N, C-alpha and C positions, 0 to 999 in steps of 0.2 A: 602521640602521647600515650604512655603506658597506663594501664588500669591500676587503680588503688585496690589491691587484692584484699587488704584488711577491710575496706569498705564493702567489697563484694561479700566477704564472709559475714560481716555484721548484718547486712540486709538479709542474706539467706537465713542466718540464724533466727532472726525475728520473724521472717515470713513462715518458716517451718512450723512455728508455734501457733500460727493463726489458723482459723477455720478456712477451708478451701475457698469459700465464696468471698472472703475478705482479702485474699492474698494479692489479686491483680491490682486492685485499687491501691493497696499499700505500696507495692513495688513501683507502680507508676509515679506515685508521689515522691518516693525516696530517690528515684532515678530520673526525675524530670529534667535535670540539667544535662544528661548524657544518654543518647540513644545506645551507645556502645555498652555502657554500664547496664542499662535495662536488658539488652540482649543477653549479656553474660549471666545476669541474675536469673532471667527466665530459663536459660539453657541449663544452668546448674540445678534449679528447682525441678525441672522436667526430668533430668537425668536421675536425680535422687528418687523422685516419686515413682518412676517406672523401672527402678532397678530391683533386683531380688533382695528382699529383706528390708526395704526402706521403712516399713511401718514400725519395725521393732528397733532398728538401729539407724535413725536418720542422721545422728551426729557422726557415726562412723562413716557413712557413705558421703556425707557432706565433706568430711575431711579428705576422704579418698579422692573425690572429684576435684576439689580445690587443689590438692597436691598435683594431680595430673595436669591440670590446666596451667598452673604456675611454673611447672618444671619445663624449662626450654632446652634442656640438654638431650642428647641422644642416649636415653636411659631405658631403652627397650619399652617405650610407651607408644602403643598403637602405630600410626603411620610412620613415626620417626624411626622405628626399628626396621622397617622394610628395607631390604638390601644389606642389612647387617648380618654378621656371622655369629652364631651361637655354637661354640665348640666346633664341631665339624659340619654344622648345618647352616645353610644360607636361607634367610627368611625372604620369601617371594611376595607374599600378600597376606592380608588379614582375612580370615574366614569366619571369625566369630569373636564376640566379646561376652563375658559373663561377669557375675558378681565377684569372682575370685581372680580371673585372669583373662588375658587375650590369647586367642588361638591363631597361629600363623600357618600358612602353607609354606613348606620348606622342602629343600632337597639336600642331599649330601654334597658337601663342598670339596671332598677329597675324591679319589678315583675309585672308591670301593664299589659304589653303584649309584645310579641316578634316580632311583625310585623316589616318588614324592611322599612326604610324610606330613603329619600335623604336629605342631609344637605348641604346648600350652605353657605360658610364662606368668608367674604370679604378679598381680598388680602391685604397684607402689601404694603404700598406705595400708596394705593388708599383710605386711610382713612382720607382724607380731609373732611371738613364740607360739601362741595358740593357732594362728593362721598357718604358720609354717608347718606345724604338726598336722593340721588338717590336710594341707597339700601333700605332705609325705604319705599320709594315709591313703589319699586318692591314688598315689603311685602304687602303693602296696595292693590296694583293691584291684586295680586294673591288671597288675602283674599276676594275680591269682585267678582272675575271672577269665579263664581260658575257654571260651565258648564261641562257636561260629557266628553267633548273632550279637556278640559284644566286641567292641573295638579292642585290639590288642596293643599293649604297651611294648615299645621297642627299645627305649633307652631313657635315661634320666640323668640329671646333673644340676649344677648351679652355674649361673652366668658369672662373668668376671666381677660384677658388682653385687654378687650375693643373692641374686634372684633365682629361686628354684624353678626348674622346668622339667617337663618330661615329653618324650617323643612317642607318638602313637601312629598306628596305621592311618593313612589318609583315605577317608571314605568318600568316594565320588558318587553322590546320590542326591535324592530329593527328600524333603520331609515327607513322612508317610501320607499325610493328608493331600499334599500336592501330587504325589505319585499316583494315588488313587484317582484323583481328578484328571490328571494328564492321560492316564490309560483307561479312563472310563470303566473302572472295575465294577463288577456286580457286587451285590451284598455278600454273597458267599465267598467271592474272591477276596473281598476286603477282610472278611473274618478269617480266612485262611492265612492271609498276611499277618493279621493280628495275632494269630497263634504263635508265630515266630517270636513276637515280643514276649508272649507268655512263657515260652520255653527259656528265653534268655533270663527273664526275671525270676522264674522258678529256680534256675541254676544259681543266680545271685543270692536268693533267699536261703537256699540250702547251704550256701557259703556263709550264712549269717550276716548278709549285707543287704540293706534296703537302699533304693536309689534316691527317693525323695524329691526328684525334680523331673518327673516324666512329662514330656510334652512333645508335640510333633517335631519341633526343632532339634530335639535330642534323639529322634527316632528316624534314621535315614533309610531309604531303600535304594539299593544299587540298580543299575540298568538290567541286571539279571534277576531282579526280584528278590534279592536277599536283604533282609532287615538287619540293620546294625544299630545297636543301642549305644549311645554316646554319653559322656559327661557324668562320671560318678563323683564330681567335685564336692557335692554336699551329701554324699552317701553316709548312712549311719551304720555302725557296726553293732550287731546285737549281742555279741559276746563281750565279756570283760577284757578279752585279749584278742589281738589280731596279728598273726604272723610274727609272733615273738616280740612285738613292741607294744608296751602298754598304751592303750588308746587314751589320748588326753581328754579331759572333760571339756568338750567343746560345745556343750549344750547350755552353758550358763551365761556366757558373756556375749558371744557373737551370733547365737542362734536366734531366730531361724533365718537362714538365707535361702530363699526359694522363689519360684515364679508364682506370684500371688494368685493369678487367675487359674492356676493348675494345682493349688494347694488343697490339702484335705482340711476339713473343719478343725481337726485336732492340731494340725500344724499352725493354722491361723490363730487358734486360741492359745498356742504356746504349751499345749499339753504333751504328755509322753506319747511318742508315736512308735508304731511297729509296722509289720508287713501290711496291715489293713490300710495304712496311708497310701502305699503304692497301689493297692487295689482300687482305692478311690480315684487317684489321679489317672490310672490306666483306664478306668471306666469313662472318665472325661474324654480321653483320646478316642475310645471306641464310639462314644456318642458323636464326636465330631466326624469320625470316619463314615458314620451311617447317615448323618443329617447335614453335615457341613456347617453346623452351628454349635454354640456352646450350650451346656445344659442349664445355665442360668444367665442372667443379664450381665455378662462380663464386659461387653462392648460399651464404651462410653462411661462406665461407672468408675468413680474414684476408688483407688485401691483400698483406702481406709474404710470404705462402705461395704466391702465384700463380706466381711464377717456378719454384718446385719443382714445382708442379702441371703446368705446361706441359712441363717437362723430362722428367717421369717418367710422364705419363699419355697413353695412346693415345686420340685423339679418336674418339668413336663416330660412325658414319655417320648422316645424317639419317633414313634409312629405318628403321634399328634403333631410333632414339629414338621415331619416330612409331608403329612397330609395338607398342612396349611402353606407349605412353601410353594412359591411360584416357579422356582427352578430347583426341584428336589435333587439332592445328591444321588439318591438311588430311587427307583420307582417304588411307590408304596406297596405294590403287589409283591415285592421281594422281601417285605418285612412282615414276618408272622408275629403273633402276639407274644411269643416267648422272648423275642428280642427285647421288648419292653421290660419283661421280668428280669432278664439277665442284667441289662444295663442298670436298671433302677436298684437292683440288689447291690450292685457294686457301688452305687452312689448314695447308699443310706447315710444319713447324718451320723448315726451311732455306729462306731467301728464294729461292735459285736454283732450287728445285724447284717454286715456285709459277708462276702465269701470268707471262709476261714483261711483260704490260701489261694495263691495264684493258680496252683494246680487244680483246685476245685473250680475256679473261674474258667480255666481252660477246658476242663472236662465238660462243663455245661455247654460251652461253645461247640465242642466236638459233638456232643449229643445233639445239639440243634442242627448241625450240618448233616448228621446221619439220620435225622428224623427219629431220634430217641427222646424220651422224656427228659426234661431239664429240671434240676433240683430247685431252681429259683421259682418255678411255677408251683403253686399250691396244688397238691394232688386232688383230683376230682374223680368222680365215677366214670366219666367218659374220656378224660384226657389221655390216659395211657392207651386206651383202645384206639383213639383217634391217631395216635402216633404209630401204632401198629399198622393201621391202614395206610398211612402215609409212607411207611417203609416198604410196604408190600402192594403198591398200587397195581402192579402187573398181575397180582394173584387175586385181587378182589373182583368179584362178579359185579359188573356194572348194571345200572338201570334201577329205577325206583322200585318197580314191582318185584323184581328179583331180590332186591335188598330186603324188602319186607318179608318175602317168603323165607329168606335165609334166617332172619331174626326169629320168625315163628318156629322154623325148623330147629333152630338152636335152642329155643326155649322148651320146645317139646322134648328134645333129646335130654335137656337138663333134667326135666321132671321125670322122664322115663328112667334116667339113671338114678334119680333120687329114690324112685319107687323100688328099683333094684337094690339100692343100698338098704332101704328099710327092710325088705324081705331078707336080705343077707344078714342084717343085724339081728333079726329074730332067731336066725339059725346059729349065730355065733355066740360064744361066751362074751360076757360084758367086757372082759379084759381085752378082747380082740376088736373092739369097736373102732379103734383108731385105724386099724388096717382096712376095715370096710370103708371108712371115710376116704382114705387115700385111694382105694380102688375106685370109689365113686368119682373122685376128682380126675383121675387118669382117664376113666371112660368118658367123662363129660368133655374133657378137652379133645380127645381123639375123635369121638363121635360128633361133636359139635364144631368141628373145624372144617368148614366147607371151602376155605380159601387155600388150603395147602396144595402145593404143587409137588407131585412125586419127584420131580427132577430137582426141586429146590425145597427140601424139607425145612420146616421152621425150626428155629433153635429152641432149646429148653426154656430160655428166657422168654421167648415169644409165647410159648404155651402157658407158662406161669402167669404172664401178663394177661393173657386171654382168660385164664381161670379166675384171676383176681377180679377182672371186669364182671364176669358172670356172677361171682359170689356177691359182689357189692350191689348188683342191679336186680338179681332174681330172688334173693333170700330175705327180703325185708320182713316177711311175715313168718320166717322160720329162724328165730334167733338162736335156738340151740344148734341147728345145723350150721348156721352162719358162723357161730363161735368156733365150732370144730374146724370148719374149712378155713377160716381166718388163721387159725393156729397152724394148719398144714401149709397154707400159702406162706405165712411168715417163716416157718421152718425151711421151706424151699428157698426163699430169698436168702435166708441165713446161710444155707449151704452154698449159695452162689456168692457169698460175701457182699451181698447188697444190704448192708447193715441198716441203712435208713428205711428202706422198704420193709425189711424184716421187722424192725421195731414198730413201724406204722401198723402192720397187720396183726402182730402179736398184741399190741396195745388195744386194737379194736376187739380182739378176742377177750382180753382181760376186762375191758369195760363191760362186755356182755356178761362175763362171769360175775363181776361185781354187782351187776343189776339183778342177779339171781337166776340166770338161765339154768335149766335142768340138764346137767351133763353127768355122764358116768364119772365117778370119782377118779378113775385112772386117766380118763381122757382129760379131765380138768387139771390133774397133776402134770400130765405131759405138756399141756399148754403153758403151765406155770414154769416148768423146767426150761422150755424153749424161751420164754420171756426172760427168765433169769439169765440165760445165755446172752440174750440181747442186751440186758443191762450190764453184763460183764464187759461186752465189747464197747459199750458206751462209756465205760469207766465209772460205773455206779455199783461197786461191790456191796455196799450196805443194803441197797434195795434188792439186789440179787440174793443176798443172804436171807433177808426177811421173807421174801416170797418163797424161797426154797424151803425154809424151816416150816412155814405155814402149810405148804403142800405135803411135806413129810408127815406132819401131825395129822393131816386129813386122811392119809391112807394107812396109818399104822394099825388101826383097829378093824380093817376090812376082813371079814370072815370068809373063808373059802375062796379067797382070791390070791393068785400068785403076784406078789408086789415086787419081786426081785428086780426086774428091769427098771421099774419106776423108782424104786428106792435107791438103787445104785446110781441112776442118772442124777437124781436130786442131790445125793451125797457128793457126786462129782462136781456139780455146780457150786456146792458149798466149799469144796476144796479149792476151786478156782477163786472164789470170793476171798477166802482166807489168804491165798497166795498174793492176790492183788493188794491186800491190806498189809502185806509184809509179815504175816504169821506163817512162815514156812513149816515149822513143826506141826501146827494144827492142820495145815493143808495136807501134809504127808500122812498124818494119822487118818484123816477123812477119806482121802483117795484110796488108802489101803483098805478101808472098809468097803468101798465100792468094788475093788478088785476081788476081795474075798467073797463077797456076795455072789458074784458071777463065776469066779474061778472054781468055786465049790461044785458047780455043775457045768464043766467046760463043754461037754457034748451038746448042751442046749444054748449056752451063752458064750460061744467061742470068741465071736467078734468083740463083744463088750469086754470080756476078760482081757483080751489083748490090748484093747484101747486103754483100759484103766492101768494095766501093767506098764504100758508105755508112758502114761502120765506120771505114774509113780517113779519110774526111772528118771524122768526129767526133774521132778521135784527133789528126789534124793540127791541128784547131782547139784542142783541149785543150792541145796542145804549143805553141800560139801561132803556128802557120804557117797563117794563114787563106787565103792564096793557094793553097797546096797543097790545102787543104780544098776550095776552090772548084773546083780542077782535077779532083779525084776526083768531086765531085758532078756536074760538067758531063759527065764521061765516063759516069757512070751514067745521066744524063738522056738523052744522045744514044743510048746503048745501048737504053734503054727505048723511045725513039721508033722505033728501027730494028726492034725485035722486039716491037712493041706487041701484036700478036695473041697472043703467048704469055704475056702478063702478065695477072694478075688486076686487077680494079678497085682493090683495096686496095693492090697493089704500085704501080700507076700513081700513085695519090694520094700514097703515101709518097715516091716518087722526085721528083715535082714539089715537094712540101713541102721535101725535103732540098736540092734545087737552089735553090729560092727563098730558103731560109734562108741558104745559103752566099752567094748574091748580096747579101743584106742585110748580112752581116758584112763584105763587101768594098766597102761604100759604093755599092752598086748597088741600093739598096732600091726606087728608083723604077722600075727595070726589073722587079723582083721582084713588085711590088704587083699589076699586072694579072694576072700568072700565078697568084698566090696567091689573089686574089679569085675567079677562075674555079675554082680547085682547091677552095676552100671551098664554093662553090655545088654542085659535083659531089659532094663528100662528103655534103653535106646531102641531095641528091636520092637518092643511092645508099644511104645508111645511116641517114638520119633526123636530125632536129635535136637529138636527145638522145644521139647516139652518140659513142663515143670518137674515131672517125675524124674526125667533124666537129669535135670539140674540138681535135684535133691540127692539123687544117687551119687552124682559126681562130687557134691559137697561132702558127703560122708567119706568118700574115697580121699578127697583132698585132706580132710582132717587126719585120716590114718597116715597118709604120706608125711604130713607135717610132724606128727607125734613120733614117727619112726626116724626123723632127722632128714627125710628127703624133701627139704624145703623147696627146692627148685621145682620138683615134680608137683608138690602141693600148690605152689603158686600158679603154675601153668594150668592145672586143672581148675583151680579157683577162678582163673580168668575165663575159662570156658563157661563156668557157671554164670558169671556176670554177663557174658555176651548173650547167653540164652535169656537171662532175666531182662536185659535191656530191650529185647524184642517183644517178649510176651508177658513179663511180670513187673513192669515199672511200678514203683510204689509199694511193692510187697515188703512188709516189715522185716522179713528175713534178709532182705538186701542189705540192711544196715550191718548185720553181723558178717555177711559174706564179703562185702567190700572192705569192712574194717580188717578182717583177717588177711585178705589179699594185700592190702595196703601195708599192713604191719609186716608181713613176710618179706615183701620187697625191701623194706627198710632193714629188716634183720639181715638180709643178704647184701646190705650196703649198696643198693642200686637206686640212688635217688632219682635219676631220670626215669627209670622204669616205674618207680612208685608214683611219681608225679603223673606219668602217662595214665596209669590205672585210675588214679584219683580223679583226674580231669575227665576221663572217658566215661566213667560210670557213676559219678557223684549224682547226676541228674536222675538216676533210677531209684534213689532212696525215697522212703515215704516222706510225706510233708512234715510229719511230727516224729522226731526221734527222742527216745528216752535219754535222760541225763547220762546214763551209762555210755551210750555211743557218742554223744556230744563230747563227753570227757575223753573218751578213747581217741576220737579223731583229733582232738586238740593236742593231746600228748604226742600222737604219731606225727602230726604236722610239725610240731616243734622238733622232734627227732630228725625229720626230713630236712628241716632248715639247718640243723646243726651239721648234717652230712654235707650239705651244700656250702656251708660257711663255717668250717671247722675251727677257724680262729676267732670267731665272734664272741667277745666277752659278754655282750648284751644278751645274746641268746642263752648263754650259760646262766646268767642272772635270772632270765625268764624261767628257766627250768626250776630254779630254786623257789621262785615265787609260785609257780604252778603246783609244785609239790605241797607248799604250805596251804594253798587254797583247797587242794584235794583233801589234805589231812583235816582241815577245818570242817569241811562238809561231809567227811567220811565217804569219799568217792571209792568205788570199787577198784579204781586204778591207782590208789594211793601207794600200794606196795611196789607196783611197777615204776611209778614216778620216783620212788625213793632210789631205786637202782639206777635210773637214768641220771638223777641228781648226783649220785655217788660217782658215776663215770665222768660227769662234768667237773666235779670237785677235783678229781684226779688231774684233769686237763689244766685246771688252775694251779696244780702243784700243791693242793691243800689236802694232804693225806688224812689229817685229823677230821676234817669235815666229811671226807669220803667215808671214813670209818664210821662216823656217826650216822650217815644215811644208810649204810649197810645194816647197822644195828637197828635203825628204825624199821627197815624191811623185815628183819628177823623177828622183831617183836610185834609186828602187825598181825592182827587177827584175820587171817585169810584162809579160805578153804582152797587147797591145792589138790589136783589129781596126781596120780603117780607119774603121769607123763609131763608134768610141769617142769620146764627147763630153768625156771628162776632160781632154784637152789644152786644149780651149777653156775648160773650167771653170777650169783653173789660170791661164790668161791673164786671165780675169775677176777672179780673186782678186788677181793681180798689179796689175791696173788699179785695184782698190779700195785696195790698199796705197799705190800712187802717189798716189791721190786724197787719202788721209789725210795724206800728206806734202806735199800741195799741188804735186806734180810733175805738173802737168796735161798736159803734152805726152806724157810717157811713159804716163800713164793712158789717153790717147786712143789712142795707138799699140797698146797691149795690147788694148783693147776692139775696135778695128777689126780687128786680127789674129784675134781670137776669132770675130768674125762671118765673116771670110773662111774660116776653117777649117770653120765650121759650114755655110757655103754649099757648100764643096768636097765635103762628105760628103752633100749632098742636102737640107739643111734650108732650106726656103723661109721657114718660121716655126716657132718652138718656144719653150718657156719660157726656153731659154738665150739665144736671140736677143732675146727680150723683156727679159731681164736685161741684156744688152749695151746695148740701146737705152736702158734706164733709166740705166745708168751714163754713157753718152755724153750723155744729157740733162743729168745733173748736172754733168758735166765742162764742157759748153758753157755751162751757167748760170754757173759760176764763172769761165769765160773771158770772159764778157760777150757771147757769141754767142747771144742769146736766140732768134732765129729757128730756128737749128739745134737748139737745146735743145728748143724746143717740138715740132719735127718728130719728134725721137727719143722724147720723152716721150709724144706722141700715138700713135706707132707701138706703143710698149709698152702703153699704155692700150687701144688697139684690140684688141691680141692678147688681153688678159685679158677684155675684154668679149665677144670671140668664144668664149673658153673658157667663160665663165659662161653664154653662150647655148646652147652645145652640150650640156653635161653637166648633167643634172638634179641639183640639190643642190650644184653648184659655186658657190663664192663668189669675189669679187674679192679677191686678196691685198692685205694692207695695204702701203702704200708704192708701189703700182704705178700710181697715177693722179695723181701730183703734176704741177703745172704750173710752168714757170719764171716766177717773179714778180720777177725782178731788174730 
């Protein structure tokens, strides 16, 4: 006897609406006449309750499960599909079920290869337009997340009955928690494994994708110990657009679908989520790796009660859980107190109190593993010193008595150095007091360092940490000296780009100043200048401006004192504040004052004068005045040559690079190239081929190559820069610009595969936070890349037009470039009127262009193509020839733009009947692309670049 499915559905409907404790009695009463009916109702209720998203969409899931059970046909539903063939893949077994689909183990059914793969097929009942859009997004996400720790997508399609599917690599491995248990991994080994997840997730976040369903089942480890992150089926895209397809609004109807016991509080509450949600769920996984338990009472609790559990329960620390466990996952001795701080920071109920990024989370784990201070632990007077000792156990003298003697010896040396400082201070002018304090700090560190091993010298960071410890512990009754030393220590951390520590110690110094400590006015002003710098790095320009102004006022009326250095530095801080607030003219005016103060006495203030001239050059260029930028750079270059003996090698390299860069922007790249080639060689010899200095010198050379039209050379050198940065400077803000340029040049050269390779290889080196400028730039270039790969795609062309409109609305710096790209796509649509309008939009845009800018020539080539479409051959030829003239004027002997112009002239002459000229131009274009292909490994000849005139 078949079941009455309408009755099943009716009972389930009413049961879902009842409190948990009343359901069993209700369904027993309703099903008392049929054990089969009771079993089916219970089964469906249990499936709904324990499925992803049941709490917010019980009706949707009830309909889904009912449809699955009632359908008796071979319609790719679970076991019934095993043995079937989807396209060229034979389904072998079921390896997973989720809220969106079933995952099958499969293999190729043809003779191509027999490798096993995983196929995910969308479930019946979830094939609404929204869900189909979500599934397509998952395909696009996986296709772009090319990372060794993320499963790769291999194929995609639609089954015969309209069910979307995609094929991905089959990962033969265990959930990460099981792998750790099976291999009895230590705490450190588990955390090393965990770092692989962090790397994968950092990459995804940089792609503007959050996972939203992190759990051990979605994190597999292969037998070789490689972590693979699976299932981006409910991933969220943080940008408004992803890969050329407008993301559907899937957050209103069917959200949230997630695993309830691994969901973040904001997911459960239905609030807006971001990367902080992944940090929370990843912290749950880390908690389980270390304790074998869940951070809150997830076992046995009804899903609808989890929200209350999270709101009202304080999460226990991992160490307390391990300490009470009869069979601990790892020995308690392997868990230091920082573990608790790291995990609990990631599990904060409030998103803003968690780590700001997976990268920061990962860095704290790396610091823990290398015995360095972790940011999650509140700084204390002894904590950093303890970490120093842990890092250098082999250098520490053992024994209690010896330790006590060392402490007293250190203290005595400290005060002896202090007395030396006091004596020196009496002999020095008041304006030189800061130098005396710095000398004191240096002598204190070197004299009071009884642990240093001559064969293993301590790093500068170790010495500053040690000095900070001494200053905090030994100067409580000397607030004036403490304030000075806190200022020096903060400035030292600032120089090492340890912004958090710099701000901490500079804030301590400012607090003492605000309490009224007696400091020399110039010393106090110096601390305020450094504090202003810290505020600028923290993105607080208003506070930096206020503090700098007050400091300037305090030193203006000092009689008999040379305030040049201090006044110029404070003006420089003000200039940076104005720049951050978007007031470039005011910033230029102020930094020019700094430069004039020091450059009027160059023999005394050479270094400062060059620094401020360099800053002036950058601001002038940012304001669009490239000639003024070159004037400032040339002045710095001449000054450096005159006072060469007083400059460090680093300063010399920087000055030459700045000057060469300014020449490049002013269409003098061919003059800059020999200078910059020599500069790069010097940087390599002096600092090594993996140093930042060498990378910076190469970047300046790459710019010169690009502006002279040597785009291939520029790209290959830029790739060298990125390779160095990937080893030594991950997260450097400059990486945003360097990768953006390399990516764009590869696309300008019409090398989509090469561009994708560069993008995938180096995207993880970018800083966690990028400005809108670079986000917009990468978005536009990704779209250009997709068009190269799918030249016939109408939807991508439409996306270009939408992107241009959005750029124009928010006044993006990339609006003008987007207008030219839109014009090119309008031409492909055969809409010359629209193309003409976009070119007009470009020409009317208020943009600052350097003399080396190729966009004016590009706009002429677009106009030429428009005239060609209209059979206005004379005008088309004039525009192409004018484009070549412009390119020659800025130093291009050959470039992809000249090759494009020759291609156009070839076609124009073909149509005009001048076959000889046509062939000359076409052969010239062909020769260029052949040289490109020969220079760059992996380069291919662009389509359409080798035609001959056959008229």
